[in-house]
N, C-alpha and C positions, 0 to 999 in steps of 0.2 A: 290297703295292704298289697304291695307289689312283691313281696317275697315272704316264705315261711320258714322255720327251722323246726326240725324234729330229732328228738335226741332218741337212739336206740343203743343197746348193748350187744357187741360183737359176742355170739355163742360159740361154744366150741365146734357145733356142726357148721358153722361159717368158715373154719380155718383148715388149713392143710396141715401136713404133718410137721411143718416148722411152728406152727401157732400163728399163723400170717392169715388173714383176711383172703381167701382165694379171690381170684380178680372178677369173677362173674357175679359176685355178691355186690359188688358196688353198683351194677345195673340194677338188680334187684332192689338196692337202697334209694337209686334215683327213682324208681316207681313209688315207693313210699313217700319220698318228697313231694313228687309232682300229685298223686292223688290225695295227699293231706293239704296241699296248696290248693287245688281245686275244691276240696271240700270246704276249706275256709272262704273261699269266693262263693260259696253256697251252690256248687257244681258238683254234685255227687255222681260218680261214674256209673254206679249201679243203676241210678235213675235215668242217666244219658243212655245207656244200653236197653232200658225198658221201653224208652222213645223211639228205639230203632238207629240210634247212633252209636258209632265206634271210633276209636283213637288208636289205630294199628301204629306200631313203630316203622318209619321209613328210614330213618338216618341216625345214627350214634356216634357219637364221639366220647372217648374217655381217656384222660392223661393222667397216669397214675405217677404221684410225687413222692408219697411216703406211706408204708405199710400200716394197715390198722392190724391190731393184733386180740387174741382171745381175751375177752373180759374188758376190753377198751369200751368207754362210752363214745360214741362217735356223734356228731351235729350233722344233719343231712340238710341243706340250704337249697332251696328250689326257687326259681322266678321264671316269669315269662320273659322271653326275649322278643318274640313278635307274634303276631297274630295276623294271617292272611285269609283270603275267601275260603279256603278249604283247609288250611294247615296251620299249626301251633308250633312253635320252638319253645322248649324249655333249656333253662341253663342250670347246672348244678354245682355246687361245691360240698365236699365232704372234709370236716374238720374234726380234729380232736375236740374232745368235750369242752376245754377252757378256750377253745378257737385261737390256740396259739400256732398251730400247724396246720396249713391245707395239706390234705391227704390225697384227694382227688378232684379234679374239674372236668366237667364234662358238659354235653348237651344231647337233646334227642329232639327229633322233628316227628311229628304225627299229623297223619291225613285224617279227616273226618270222612267216614263212610258210612253209608246206610246199610240195611240188611241185607241187600243184593251185592254187596261188595262195590258199590259204585260211589267214586268220590263225589261228596255232596258239601254244600255249605252248611254251618251247623245251624241249629235253630236260632231264631231271632233273640230269644231270652237269653241263650248261652252267649251269643255273639255281643249282645248289649253288655253282660256282665264282665266279659273279659275287656271290651274295649273302654269300659268306664274305669276299670282298675288301670289300664295302660295309659289312660289320658290323663290319670291323676300322678304318673310317676315324673319325677324330674327329668328334663331331656338332660342326656349327657354331652 
């Protein structure tokens, strides 16, 4: 599994006065895609934190193409772009439900930190899971 997809419905609280999804919600939806991708890989963020490791956001890119509107079902797709010694980059696409129109493209980079806030390498078991997934991806 190199990517995943999650479907959610845009709720009224996610929209502005025009009924269009407010721009910061896309960043929240990136998080939903990312955490579900990790979960499908066997990496549960809560367990990672209980072991003393954190993945704070260090960089964000978001390119808005088309709006999502109240009551739309959107499809959040997430994949790992790269994994380095102490960082990981995720790519995202948010589509309409039928995957006919891409609404947003983006990416986030996260550092691995310990409880003291020091940049560290992830636990070996986590690194092995990520590397196994990445090595199974077709080369582009």
